[in-house]
C-alpha positions in Angstrom: 29.4 -12.9 -25.7 29.1 -16.5 -24.7 31.1 -17.4 -21.6 31.0 -13.9 -20.2 29.6 -12.4 -17.0 26.2 -10.7 -17.2 27.7 -7.8 -15.3 31.4 -7.4 -14.5 33.3 -4.5 -12.8 37.0 -4.6 -13.3 37.9 -1.1 -12.3 36.3 2.1 -11.0 34.8 3.5 -7.8 31.7 5.0 -6.2 29.0 3.0 -7.8 25.6 1.8 -6.6 23.4 -0.8 -8.2 19.9 -0.6 -6.7 16.8 -2.6 -7.6 18.5 -4.4 -10.5 17.7 -7.9 -11.6 20.5 -9.8 -13.3 20.6 -13.4 -14.4 21.9 -16.0 -16.8 25.6 -15.2 -16.8 27.7 -17.9 -18.4 30.8 -17.2 -16.3 29.8 -15.1 -13.3 26.4 -13.4 -13.1 27.5 -10.2 -11.2 31.2 -10.0 -10.6 33.4 -7.3 -9.0 37.0 -8.3 -9.3 39.9 -5.8 -9.6 40.8 -2.2 -8.8 37.4 -1.3 -7.6 36.2 0.6 -4.5 33.1 1.9 -2.8 30.3 -0.2 -4.4 26.8 -1.0 -3.2 24.5 -3.7 -4.5 21.1 -3.1 -2.8 17.6 -4.6 -3.1 18.6 -6.6 -6.1 18.3 -10.1 -7.6 21.3 -12.1 -8.8 19.9 -15.3 -10.3 20.5 -18.5 -12.3 24.1 -18.4 -13.4 24.0 -20.9 -16.3 25.6 -24.4 -16.1 28.2 -25.6 -16.4 29.7 -22.7 -14.5 26.6 -21.5 -12.6 27.9 -18.8 -10.4 26.4 -15.8 -8.5 29.6 -13.9 -8.7 33.0 -13.0 -7.3 33.3 -10.1 -4.9 37.0 -9.6 -4.7 38.3 -6.2 -3.9 39.9 -4.4 -0.9 38.0 -1.3 -1.8 34.8 -2.2 -0.1 31.5 -3.7 -1.4 28.2 -3.6 0.4 25.5 -6.2 -0.5 22.2 -5.3 1.2 18.7 -6.8 1.1 19.4 -8.7 -2.1 18.6 -12.2 -3.3 21.0 -14.9 -4.7 18.9 -17.7 -6.2 19.6 -20.8 -8.3 23.3 -20.3 -8.5 25.3 -23.5 -8.0 28.2 -21.6 -6.3 29.6 -18.2 -5.4 26.6 -16.7 -3.7 28.9 -14.8 -3.6 32.5 -15.7 -3.3 34.2 -13.0 -1.3 37.8 -11.8 -0.8 38.7 -8.4 0.5 36.4 -5.9 2.3 32.7 -6.9 2.3 29.5 -6.0 4.1 26.8 -8.6 3.7 23.6 -7.6 5.5 19.9 -8.7 5.3 20.3 -10.8 2.2 18.6 -14.0 1.2 20.5 -16.9 -0.4 18.2 -19.6 -1.8 18.8 -23.0 -3.5 22.6 -22.8 -4.0 24.2 -26.0 -5.4 27.1 -28.2 -4.3 29.6 -25.4 -5.0 28.5 -23.5 -1.9 26.6 -20.5 -0.7 28.7 -17.7 0.8 32.3 -18.7 0.0 34.5 -17.1 2.6 37.8 -16.4 0.9 38.9 -19.9 -0.2 42.5 -18.9 -1.1 45.3 -16.7 0.1 44.9 -13.0 0.9 43.3 -11.2 3.8 39.5 -10.5 4.0 37.5 -8.4 6.4 33.7 -8.8 6.5 30.5 -8.0 8.4 28.0 -10.8 7.9 24.8 -9.8 9.7 21.1 -10.9 9.8 21.1 -12.9 6.5 18.8 -15.8 5.6 20.0 -19.0 3.9 17.3 -21.4 2.7 18.1 -24.8 1.2 16.4 -25.8 -2.0 16.2 -28.9 -4.2 19.7 -28.2 -5.6 21.4 -27.5 -2.3 24.3 -29.9 -1.5 26.5 -27.8 0.8 26.4 -25.7 3.9 25.6 -22.0 3.7 29.3 -21.1 4.4 32.1 -22.9 2.7 35.9 -22.8 2.1 36.7 -20.4 5.0 40.1 -20.1 6.5 41.9 -18.1 9.2 42.7 -15.3 6.7 39.0 -14.5 6.5 38.3 -12.2 9.4 34.5 -11.8 10.0 32.1 -10.3 12.4 29.0 -12.6 12.1 25.7 -12.2 13.9 22.2 -13.5 13.7 22.4 -15.4 10.4 19.4 -17.7 9.9 19.6 -21.1 8.2 16.5 -23.2 7.1 17.6 -26.5 5.7 14.2 -28.3 6.1 12.8 -27.9 2.5 9.4 -28.3 3.9 7.5 -25.2 2.7 7.7 -23.4 6.0 10.2 -20.8 7.3 11.2 -22.8 10.4 14.9 -22.7 10.5 17.2 -21.3 13.3 20.1 -19.0 13.9 23.4 -20.4 13.0 25.6 -21.1 16.0 28.8 -19.2 16.3 31.0 -22.3 15.6 33.8 -23.2 13.2 31.6 -25.9 11.6 28.8 -23.5 10.9 31.0 -20.8 9.4 33.6 -23.0 7.8 36.7 -22.1 9.8 36.7 -18.4 9.4 38.4 -16.1 12.0 35.6 -14.7 14.2 35.8 -11.1 15.3 34.4 -9.9 18.6 33.7 -6.4 17.2 32.0 -5.3 14.0 34.2 -3.6 11.5 33.4 0.1 11.2 31.9 0.0 7.7 28.9 2.0 6.4 25.8 0.4 7.8 22.2 0.1 6.9 19.9 2.7 8.5 17.5 0.0 9.7 18.8 -3.5 10.4 16.0 -5.9 9.8 15.6 -9.2 11.7 16.2 -12.2 9.4 12.4 -12.9 9.0 11.8 -9.3 8.2 14.7 -9.3 5.8 13.2 -12.4 4.0 9.8 -10.6 3.7 11.4 -7.4 2.5 13.4 -9.2 -0.2 10.4 -11.2 -1.2 8.3 -8.1 -1.5 10.6 -5.6 -3.3 14.0 -7.0 -4.4 15.0 -6.7 -8.0 13.5 -4.5 -10.7 10.2 -4.5 -8.8 8.4 -1.4 -10.1 6.7 -4.0 -12.2 8.3 -7.4 -11.8 8.7 -9.2 -15.1 7.7 -12.8 -15.7 11.2 -14.1 -14.8 11.4 -12.4 -11.4 7.8 -13.3 -10.6 8.6 -16.9 -11.2 11.8 -16.8 -9.1 10.1 -15.0 -6.2 6.6 -16.4 -6.1 7.1 -20.0 -7.4 10.6 -20.8 -6.2 11.4 -18.7 -3.2 7.8 -18.8 -2.1 7.9 -22.6 -1.9 10.5 -22.4 0.9 12.7 -25.2 -0.2 10.3 -27.3 -2.4 11.0 -25.7 -5.8 14.1 -24.4 -7.6 16.8 -25.6 -10.0 20.1 -24.5 -11.5 19.6 -24.3 -15.3 21.6 -24.6 -18.5 19.3 -23.1 -21.1 17.3 -20.0 -20.2 15.1 -20.4 -23.3 13.4 -23.6 -22.3 10.8 -24.2 -19.6 10.3 -23.1 -17.0 12.0 -19.8 -17.9 11.3 -19.7 -21.6 13.6 -16.8 -22.3 13.1 -13.1 -21.3 9.7 -13.0 -23.0 7.9 -9.9 -24.3 8.3 -6.7 -22.2 5.4 -4.2 -22.7 6.8 -0.9 -23.8 4.1 1.4 -22.6 3.8 5.0 -23.6 6.3 7.8 -22.7 4.7 10.7 -20.8 4.7 14.1 -22.5 8.0 15.9 -22.1 7.9 19.1 -24.0 11.5 20.2 -23.4 13.0 16.7 -23.8 14.9 16.9 -20.5 13.8 13.6 -19.2 11.2 15.0 -16.7 7.5 14.7 -17.7 5.6 17.9 -18.0 3.1 16.8 -15.3 6.0 16.4 -12.8 7.5 19.7 -13.6 4.2 21.5 -13.3 3.5 19.9 -9.9 6.9 20.7 -8.6 7.4 24.2 -9.8 9.9 23.8 -12.7 9.3 24.9 -16.2 8.2 22.1 -18.6 9.5 24.2 -21.5 13.0 24.7 -20.2 15.6 21.9 -20.4 16.9 22.2 -16.8 16.9 18.6 -15.5 20.7 18.6 -14.9 20.4 21.8 -12.8 21.3 21.3 -9.1 18.4 22.0 -6.8 18.6 23.4 -3.3 18.8 20.0 -1.7 22.0 19.2 -3.6 20.5 16.8 -6.1 20.0 17.4 -9.8 16.4 18.1 -10.5 16.2 14.9 -12.6 17.1 12.9 -9.4 13.7 13.8 -7.9 12.0 12.4 -11.0 14.0 9.2 -10.9 13.1 8.8 -7.2 9.5 9.1 -8.0 9.7 6.0 -10.2 9.1 3.7 -7.3 6.4 1.0 -7.8 3.0 2.4 -8.3 0.3 1.6 -5.7 -2.5 -0.6 -6.9 -4.6 2.5 -6.5 -4.0 5.7 -4.5 -4.2 4.8 -0.8 -3.6 1.1 -1.3 -1.9 -0.4 1.8 -0.5 -3.6 3.1 1.4 -6.5 1.5 -0.7 -6.3 -1.7 -0.4 -2.5 -2.1 1.8 -2.7 -5.2 -0.3 -5.2 -7.1 -0.6 -4.2 -10.8 -3.7 -6.2 -11.7 -4.4 -5.8 -15.4 -2.5 -2.6 -15.9 -0.7 -2.7 -19.3 -3.2 -5.1 -20.8 -6.6 -4.6 -22.4 -10.0 -3.4 -21.1 -13.0 -5.7 -21.1 -16.5 -4.3 -20.6 -19.0 -6.7 -19.0 -22.3 -6.1 -20.8 -24.6 -8.8 -19.5 -25.5 -10.8 -16.3 -25.1 -14.2 -18.0 -23.2 -17.0 -16.4 -21.0 -17.4 -19.4 -20.4 -16.3 -23.0 -19.3 -13.1 -24.6 -19.8 -10.1 -22.5 -20.1 -12.1 -19.2 -18.0 -11.8 -16.1 -16.8 -15.4 -16.5 -15.5 -14.6 -20.0 -14.0 -11.3 -18.8 -11.7 -13.0 -16.3 -10.9 -16.1 -18.4 -7.7 -14.5 -19.8 -4.8 -12.7 -18.2 -3.9 -9.0 -18.5 -7.3 -7.4 -18.4 -9.0 -4.6 -16.6 -12.7 -5.5 -16.2 -15.3 -2.8 -15.9 -19.1 -3.0 -16.0 -21.8 -1.5 -18.2 -24.5 -3.4 -16.4 -25.5 -3.9 -12.7 -27.5 -6.6 -11.0 -27.3 -10.2 -9.8 -25.0 -12.7 -11.7 -26.2 -16.2 -10.8 -23.6 -18.8 -11.6 -23.7 -22.6 -11.6 -20.0 -23.3 -10.9 -17.0 -21.4 -9.5 -15.4 -18.7 -11.6 -11.6 -19.0 -11.9 -9.8 -15.7 -12.2 -6.7 -15.5 -14.5 -3.5 -13.7 -13.5 -3.0 -10.0 -13.8 -6.7 -9.1 -13.8 -8.4 -6.1 -12.2 -12.1 -6.3 -11.5 -13.6 -2.9 -10.9 -17.0 -3.6 -9.5 -17.5 0.1 -8.6 -18.0 0.9 -12.2 -21.3 -1.0 -12.4 -24.4 1.2 -12.5 -27.3 1.0 -10.2 -26.7 -1.0 -7.0 -23.6 -2.7 -8.4 -22.7 -6.3 -9.0 -23.4 -9.3 -6.8 -22.1 -12.8 -7.9 -24.2 -15.6 -6.4 -23.8 -19.4 -6.6 -27.3 -20.9 -6.5 -28.1 -23.9 -4.4 -27.6 -26.3 -7.4 -24.0 -24.9 -7.8 -20.7 -25.8 -6.1 -22.0 -26.6 -2.6 -19.6 -27.1 0.2 -17.1 -24.7 -1.3 -15.5 -21.4 -0.2 -17.1 -18.2 -1.3 -13.6 -16.9 -2.3 -10.5 -19.1 -2.1 -6.9 -18.4 -3.1 -4.6 -21.4 -3.4 -1.7 -19.8 -5.3 -0.6 -16.5 -6.7 0.9 -13.3 -5.5 0.4 -9.5 -5.5 -3.4 -9.2 -4.9 -5.6 -6.7 -3.3 -9.3 -7.1 -2.4 -10.7 -3.7 -1.4 -14.3 -2.8 -0.5 -15.7 -6.3 -1.2 -18.5 -8.0 0.6 -18.4 -11.8 0.8 -20.7 -14.1 2.6 -22.4 -17.5 2.8 -19.5 -19.8 2.2 -20.2 -23.4 3.0 -16.6 -24.3 3.8 -14.7 -21.1 4.4 -16.0 -17.7 3.4 -12.7 -16.0 2.4 -9.7 -18.3 2.6 -6.0 -17.9 1.7 -4.2 -21.2 2.0 -1.2 -22.3 0.0 1.6 -20.9 -2.1 0.4 -17.3 -1.9 2.2 -14.0 -1.2 1.6 -10.3 -0.9 -2.1 -10.0 -0.4 -4.2 -7.3 1.1 -7.9 -7.4 2.2 -9.0 -3.9 3.1 -12.2 -2.2 4.0 -14.2 -5.4 3.4 -16.9 -7.5 5.0 -16.5 -11.3 5.6 -19.8 -12.5 6.9 -22.1 -15.4 7.8 -20.2 -18.6 6.9 -23.0 -21.1 6.8 -23.6 -23.8 9.3 -22.6 -26.5 10.0 -19.1 -25.2 9.0 -19.6 -21.5 9.6 -16.1 -20.0 9.1 -14.7 -16.6 8.3 -11.6 -18.2 6.7 -8.1 -19.5 6.9 -5.2 -17.1 6.4 -2.3 -19.5 6.1 0.7 -18.5 4.2 4.3 -17.3 4.9 4.0 -14.9 2.0 2.3 -12.1 3.9 -1.4 -11.1 4.2 -2.6 -7.8 5.5 -6.2 -7.5 6.8 -7.1 -3.9 7.3 -10.3 -2.0 8.4 -12.5 -5.0 7.7 -15.4 -6.7 9.4 -15.8 -10.3 10.4 -19.4 -10.9 11.5 -21.6 -13.9 12.3 -19.0 -16.5 11.7 -18.9 -19.3 14.3 -15.1 -19.7 14.0 -11.9 -18.6 12.1 -12.3 -14.8 12.3 -9.8 -15.5 10.8 -7.6 -18.5 11.6 -4.0 -17.5 11.0 -0.7 -19.2 10.4 2.3 -17.6 8.7 2.9 -13.9 8.2 -0.1 -11.7 9.0 -0.8 -8.0 9.6 -4.2 -7.5 11.3 -5.0 -3.8 11.9 -8.0 -1.7 12.7 -10.5 -4.5 12.0 -13.8 -5.3 13.8 -14.8 -8.8 14.8 -18.5 -9.2 15.9 -20.6 -12.1 17.1 -18.2 -15.0 16.7 -19.3 -18.4 17.9 -17.9 -21.1 20.1 -15.2 -21.9 17.5 -13.3 -18.7 18.2 -12.6 -15.2 17.1 -9.0 -14.7 16.0 -7.4 -18.1 16.1 -3.7 -17.8 16.6 -2.0 -20.6 14.9 -3.6 -23.6 16.6 -1.2 -26.2 15.1 2.5 -26.6 14.3 4.5 -24.2 12.3 5.8 -20.7 13.2 3.7 -17.6 12.7 4.7 -13.9 12.8 1.9 -11.3 13.2 1.3 -7.7 14.0 -2.2 -7.3 15.7 -2.9 -3.7 16.3 -5.9 -1.5 17.3 -8.7 -4.0 16.5 -12.1 -4.2 18.0 -13.8 -7.4 19.2 -17.5 -7.2 20.2 -19.3 -10.2 21.7 -22.7 -10.9 20.3 -25.5 -13.4 21.1 -23.6 -16.3 19.6 -20.3 -15.6 21.4 -19.2 -18.0 24.1 -15.4 -17.8 24.0 -12.8 -15.1 24.3 -11.5 -12.9 21.4 -8.3 -14.9 20.9 -8.1 -18.7 21.1 -5.7 -21.6 20.4 -2.5 -19.7 20.6 0.9 -21.3 21.3 4.5 -20.6 21.7 5.1 -20.8 17.9 2.7 -17.9 17.3 5.0 -14.8 17.6 2.9 -11.7 17.8 3.4 -8.0 18.4 0.1 -6.9 20.0 -1.1 -3.5 20.9 -4.2 -1.6 21.8 -6.8 -4.2 20.9 -10.2 -3.5 22.4 -12.7 -6.1 23.7 -16.4 -5.3 24.6 -18.0 -8.4 26.1 -21.0 -6.7 27.7 -23.7 -7.1 25.0 -25.4 -4.1 26.5 -25.9 -1.9 23.4 -23.0 0.3 24.3 -19.4 0.5 23.1 -18.0 0.4 26.6 -15.3 -2.3 26.6 -11.6 -1.9 27.4 -8.1 -2.6 26.0 -7.0 -6.2 26.3 -4.1 -6.6 28.7 -1.0 -8.3 27.4 -1.5 -11.5 29.2 -1.6 -15.2 28.2 -5.3 -15.3 29.1 -6.2 -12.4 26.9 -4.2 -13.6 23.9 -4.3 -17.3 24.4 -0.6 -18.1 25.1 1.0 -16.4 22.0 4.7 -15.5 22.2 4.6 -11.8 22.7 7.2 -9.7 20.8 8.6 -6.4 22.1 9.0 -4.9 18.7 6.6 -4.7 15.8 7.5 -6.7 12.7 8.6 -4.6 9.8 5.6 -5.2 7.6 3.9 -2.7 5.3 1.9 -0.5 7.5 -1.3 1.6 7.3 -0.8 5.3 6.6 -3.1 6.3 9.4 -3.4 3.9 12.4 -6.9 4.6 13.8 -7.8 4.3 17.5 -10.1 1.3 18.1 -13.1 3.5 18.5 -12.3 5.3 15.3 -11.7 2.0 13.6 -15.2 0.8 14.7 -16.8 4.0 13.3 -14.8 3.7 10.0 -15.7 0.1 9.5 -19.4 0.9 10.3 -19.4 3.7 7.9 -17.7 2.3 4.8 -16.5 -1.3 5.0 -17.7 -3.7 2.2 -19.2 -2.9 -1.2 -20.6 0.3 0.1 -21.5 2.1 -3.1 -24.3 1.7 -2.1 -24.7 -1.0 0.5 -27.1 -3.7 -0.5 -29.9 -5.0 1.7 -27.7 -7.8 3.2 -24.9 -5.4 4.3 -27.3 -2.9 5.6 -28.8 -5.5 7.8 -25.4 -6.7 9.1 -24.2 -3.2 9.8 -27.3 -1.2 10.8 -29.2 -3.9 12.7 -26.6 -6.3 14.0 -23.3 -4.4 14.4 -25.0 -1.2 15.6 -26.8 -3.2 18.3 -23.5 -3.6 20.0 -24.0 -7.1 21.2 -27.8 -7.5 21.3 -28.5 -8.8 17.8 -26.7 -11.4 15.6 -26.8 -15.0 14.7 -24.9 -17.7 12.8 -27.1 -19.1 10.1 -27.5 -22.3 8.1 -30.0 -21.0 5.4 -29.3 -17.7 3.9 -32.6 -17.8 2.0 -34.7 -17.8 5.2 -35.4 -14.7 7.4 -33.8 -12.4 8.3 -31.5 -12.6 5.3 -34.0 -13.8 2.7 -31.3 -14.4 0.1 -29.4 -11.8 -2.0 -32.6 -10.1 -3.1 -33.0 -8.0 -6.2 -30.1 -5.8 -7.2 -31.2 -2.8 -9.2 -29.3 -2.6 -12.4 -29.4 1.1 -13.1 -28.4 2.7 -16.4 -24.9 2.8 -17.7 -23.6 6.3 -18.5 -23.0 7.2 -22.2 -19.8 5.8 -23.5 -19.5 6.6 -27.2 -16.2 4.8 -27.9 -17.1 1.8 -25.7 -13.8 1.9 -23.9 -15.4 1.7 -20.4 -14.9 5.4 -19.6 -18.1 7.6 -19.7 -18.1 10.5 -22.1 -18.7 13.0 -19.3 -15.5 11.9 -17.6 -13.4 12.0 -20.7 -14.6 15.5 -21.6 -13.8 16.8 -18.1 -10.4 15.2 -18.0 -9.1 16.0 -21.5 -9.3 12.6 -23.2 -11.3 11.9 -26.4 -14.7 10.3 -25.9 -14.6 9.2 -29.5 -11.3 7.3 -29.2 -11.0 3.9 -27.5 -7.9 4.8 -25.4 -8.8 3.6 -21.9 -5.9 1.1 -21.7 -3.4 3.8 -22.6 -0.9 4.6 -19.8 -1.3 8.2 -18.6 1.6 10.4 -17.4 1.0 9.4 -13.8 1.7 5.7 -14.6 -1.9 4.5 -14.3 -4.0 3.5 -17.3 -6.7 6.0 -18.3 -9.3 3.5 -17.2 -7.6 3.3 -13.8 -7.7 7.0 -13.3 -11.4 6.9 -14.0 -11.9 3.9 -11.7 -9.9 5.6 -8.9 -12.0 8.8 -9.2 -15.1 6.7 -8.2 -13.6 6.3 -4.8 -14.6 9.8 -4.1 -18.3 8.9 -4.6 -17.9 6.1 -1.9 -16.5 8.7 0.5 -19.3 11.2 -0.2 -22.0 8.6 0.4 -20.4 7.2 3.5 -19.7 10.6 5.2 -22.9 12.3 4.0 -21.5 15.7 5.1 -23.6 18.8 5.1 -20.7 20.8 3.5 -17.8 19.2 1.6 -14.7 21.2 0.7 -12.5 19.8 -2.1 -9.0 20.9 -3.1 -6.7 20.1 -6.0 -9.7 18.9 -8.0 -7.8 19.3 -11.4 -11.1 19.3 -13.4 -11.5 21.3 -16.6 -15.3 21.5 -16.4 -17.8 21.2 -13.6 -18.6 17.5 -13.0 -22.2 16.4 -13.6 -22.5 13.2 -11.7 -26.2 12.7 -10.9 -25.6 11.2 -7.5 -23.6 14.1 -6.3 -25.9 16.7 -7.9 -28.9 15.1 -6.1 -27.1 15.0 -2.7 -25.6 18.5 -3.0 -28.0 21.0 -4.7 -25.5 23.9 -4.1 -22.2 23.2 -5.9 -19.4 25.7 -6.5 -16.2 25.1 -8.5 -13.2 27.3 -8.8 -11.4 26.0 -11.9 -7.9 27.0 -12.8 -7.3 28.6 -16.2 -4.5 26.0 -16.7 -6.0 22.6 -17.7 -5.8 19.8 -15.1 -4.2 22.1 -12.6 -5.2 23.0 -9.0 -8.9 23.7 -8.5 -11.2 24.0 -5.4 -14.8 23.2 -4.8 -17.4 23.5 -2.1 -20.5 21.2 -2.2 -23.3 22.2 0.2 -26.8 21.0 1.2 -27.5 24.5 2.4 -27.9 27.6 0.2 -25.2 30.2 0.9 -25.9 33.9 1.1 -23.0 34.7 -1.2 -20.1 33.0 -3.1 -16.6 34.5 -3.7 -14.0 33.0 -6.0 -11.3 35.7 -5.6 -8.7 36.8 -3.1 -9.4 40.6 -2.8 -6.4 42.7 -3.2 -4.2 40.1 -4.9 -2.6 41.6 -8.0 -2.5 38.4 -10.1 -6.0 36.9 -10.7 -4.5 34.0 -12.7 -2.6 32.8 -9.6 -5.7 33.0 -7.5 -8.1 31.3 -9.9 -8.8 27.8 -8.8 -7.2 28.2 -5.4 -9.9 29.8 -3.2 -13.7 29.7 -2.6 -15.7 31.4 0.1 -19.3 30.7 1.0 -21.1 33.0 3.3 -23.8 31.5 5.5 -26.0 33.1 8.1 -23.8 32.2 11.0 -20.3 31.8 9.5 -18.0 31.9 6.5 -16.6 28.7 5.0 -13.3 29.3 3.2 -11.8 26.5 1.1 -8.2 26.9 -0.2 -5.5 25.2 -2.2 -2.8 27.5 -1.1 0.1 28.4 -3.5 3.1 26.0 -3.2 6.6 27.4 -2.7 7.8 25.1 -5.4 10.8 22.8 -6.0 13.9 24.6 -4.9 11.6 27.3 -3.3 11.3 28.7 -6.8 7.9 30.2 -6.1 8.4 31.2 -2.5 7.9 34.9 -3.3 4.5 34.1 -4.8 3.6 32.2 -1.7 4.6 35.1 0.5 2.4 37.4 -1.6 -0.5 35.1 -1.2 0.0 34.9 2.6 0.0 38.7 3.0 -3.3 39.1 1.1 -4.9 36.1 2.6 -4.3 37.1 6.2 -5.8 40.5 5.4 -8.8 38.8 3.8 -9.5 36.3 6.5 -9.3 38.9 9.3 -11.8 41.1 7.5 -14.2 38.1 7.3 -13.6 37.3 11.0 -14.7 40.8 12.0 -18.1 40.1 10.5 -18.8 36.5 11.6 -16.8 33.4 12.5 -14.7 31.7 9.9 -14.1 28.0 9.1 -11.0 27.8 6.9 -10.1 24.4 5.5 -8.3 22.7 2.7 -4.7 22.1 1.6 -2.8 24.9 3.3 0.6 23.8 2.0 2.4 24.4 5.2 3.6 22.1 8.0 3.3 24.4 11.0 5.6 22.6 13.5 8.2 19.9 13.5 5.5 17.4 14.6 3.7 18.0 11.2 6.2 16.3 9.0 8.8 13.5 8.9 12.5 14.5 8.8 11.8 18.1 10.0 15.5 19.0 10.4 16.4 17.8 6.9 13.6 19.8 5.3 13.8 23.1 7.3 14.3 26.1 5.0 15.0 23.7 2.1 11.6 22.3 1.2 8.4 24.0 0.2 5.9 24.0 3.1 8.5 24.1 5.9 10.4 27.3 5.7 10.6 30.1 8.2 8.7 32.4 5.9 5.8 30.0 5.6 5.5 28.8 9.2 5.8 32.4 10.5 3.0 33.5 8.2 0.8 30.7 9.4 1.5 31.5 13.1 0.7 35.2 12.4 -2.8 34.1 11.3 -3.3 32.1 14.4 -1.9 34.7 16.8 -2.0 38.4 15.8 0.1 40.9 17.6 -1.1 41.7 21.1 -1.7 45.3 20.3 -4.0 44.3 17.5 -7.8 44.1 17.8 -7.8 41.1 15.5 -9.3 37.8 16.7 -7.3 34.6 17.1 -7.6 31.5 15.0 -7.0 27.9 16.1 -5.5 24.9 14.2 -8.2 22.6 15.7 -6.7 19.2 15.0 -3.4 20.2 16.6 -5.1 21.7 19.6 -7.0 18.4 20.2 -3.9 16.2 19.4 -1.0 18.2 20.8 1.6 15.5 20.7 0.4 13.3 17.8 2.0 12.7 14.5 -0.5 12.1 11.6 -0.1 13.1 8.0 -2.4 14.0 5.2 0.1 14.1 2.3 2.6 11.4 1.2 5.0 11.9 -1.7 4.7 9.3 -4.4 8.5 9.1 -4.3 10.5 6.6 -2.1 7.3 4.6 -1.2 6.6 7.3 1.5 3.1 6.1 2.3 4.3 2.6 2.9 7.0 4.0 5.2 4.7 6.4 7.0 6.8 9.4 5.9 4.5 12.3 5.3 3.3 15.9 6.0 0.2 17.3 7.7 -0.8 20.0 5.2 -4.6 19.8 5.3 -6.3 21.4 8.2 -9.3 23.0 9.8 -8.5 26.5 11.1 -11.4 28.1 13.1 -12.1 31.5 14.6 -11.3 31.0 18.3 -14.7 32.0 19.5 -16.4 28.9 17.9 -13.8 26.2 18.8 -15.7 25.1 21.9 -18.4 23.8 19.6 -16.1 21.3 17.9 -17.1 17.7 18.7 -14.4 15.8 16.7 -11.8 16.4 14.1 -9.8 13.6 12.5 -7.3 13.0 9.7 
């Protein structure tokens, strides 16, 4: 229908439009005009109304419309045009044309609006003020609205003054109208970042939204245009949309079988419309779970939702050549690929490799000692080791990068939503020994990483930055963390990091700050002693400690880490597992074990990486690739264990959890990193979901005694205990329990000479508490069992206990009490009964060790994949160590 709105609402009530992307309307793009009431538009994109009537939309009703955290972009006018009752909060309006941004009423009729903490950014098409056509009939409470008219590529505007000129003659109200409000009111800068990160249909942004957000909005005034024809450049029509594969849904009720099994509903009964105990239809929980997938389980920071090559093809690197078929260069030369390796070793290249968009490089799949990419001395000298000049949604995890001749790892340009996590950035070469520039308003998170032996820029930051739980060691006279240095505003969270002076260090941890560098700082630790001990102190919040930055009282609302480590724990974590640590090569071992471990005594900036002590990259053992009959990048052993066919090339297929089969394999390799880094004597695993005992040679060599309790139901539950010590006995049952099928895969007991180790994946009470009776039965028999063991020798009970013992052990305790599995009176009482038997009983007590050592802390071990809970820090502590009271005094440390 040419000449029509893309979405129009003429009548109706009680509607919400959340995370929608709507564009290319030929009259209005999204219009609400008529007998309409109680509508919300949230976290959405309203874009590119087409010329000659390029309009965002009319919002004209007395029934109430809330517009929240949404983006109006490339509409000549009506962004929106409002009459009636309106709440306009935390939105971004970009590149409106001469017709106006927010049009306040314009004609006769009364209007009543709250307009709070929005961001207006002029673009190439902008020819009018943010607010136009107001009049005395438009009654508005306005507060903290931000306008950047500079078009200079920086977010450096200011708050609009409360004047008639700024707000186009509206009637200012002293008190906010009592409308429904947002739970968390973001600052304008935080609102901009939130919209940029997640507005629109962002589970997997399509090409259109990616262009609008990354190219136009990310340019901050430099790019943008109103358009007439959506089928020509730069938009080129809607383009292909990858259909994917529908997950298995046996009963055709819209809920995948895997979700029903995990949440206690029956995958063979069509019951998705049934109302659960929380008041929502069961299907609603499934819909809520459809939030954007993390790049991999546990991904954090601005780049956490990067998709990489998911949805594309799989490319297996089969040789170490600089170029040609089967090479890494060829693998990354095209978009939409997941790159895995059937070869390990040193790839020596003559010129830089340019990586295409939507690519995943899974170096952990390489056999032997992994993959090292090395530019020899005849290659691109004077260049960064890694540089990012444009692009968005990237995550660099467990990488080791060193010996850059300009910067070592630099992000500088039109870049947004990047995470660097658990990595090592080392030894930028003299005479320009630099860790790297981090200069973008698009958001960069640096988490649990190590900067070491860089004379300066560890890193140098301008723009939006999250710097959490990192270690900076042996920086030189150029500086550690350089806070801005030059013009342009910056906004940073700097939390719980560790700075340790080394032999090269001659300046303080923070340098070159100024009043434009706005930072929330907390709990950063500085050890300047160089005495071989970690005996520094927390930096005071003073200008001398932080080099004259502008301190903020409140943390910026950036994506956060699930578990914020103390500085000492962050040091130990980085020391144990940062970098390409599967296994660490000779270079990283030297940096970690000789330099960092010396705590100030050893370290140097270098000019020649081929001289001692580094002696170049050295040989990298290639190893032997596992058997992969179908050549799809997934070893036969893994496919057999996880129910896919080792004779069918199906690694790119999307599994029921939203990840490609190859990603599920790649993500499983993270376990091997953990095993090697921790090197525990006894390792207890829960919810293993394997169908057969895994046969990984590295794990078999490390743990000669391996015991797996596997559920009779495929890919369901499962527990395991891996031990370096031979047990006296092994039990896979729960004595006395009447239903062996319920027990199988949920408990393992190893008896040693001095203690019992019990690993459990305790029965879940189910969605709607459907299986609470089964949980009660389990608890009765388990308490009897553990007390019998305790009479013989001390017990260490650990695993997923599927209970949050107190209100400190979950978010939203009041809302979940007696409604949600794991936090009911029956479950918490049963757990307390294990800890504290009746006084007239001769039974011994047990202790929840982590809670005893952290009586007031809130840390979680489980985060639902619904509602972006990990990103928001909303979780449960369900995994614990519970010990016989008589051995608790021997505990040295317990951490989550």
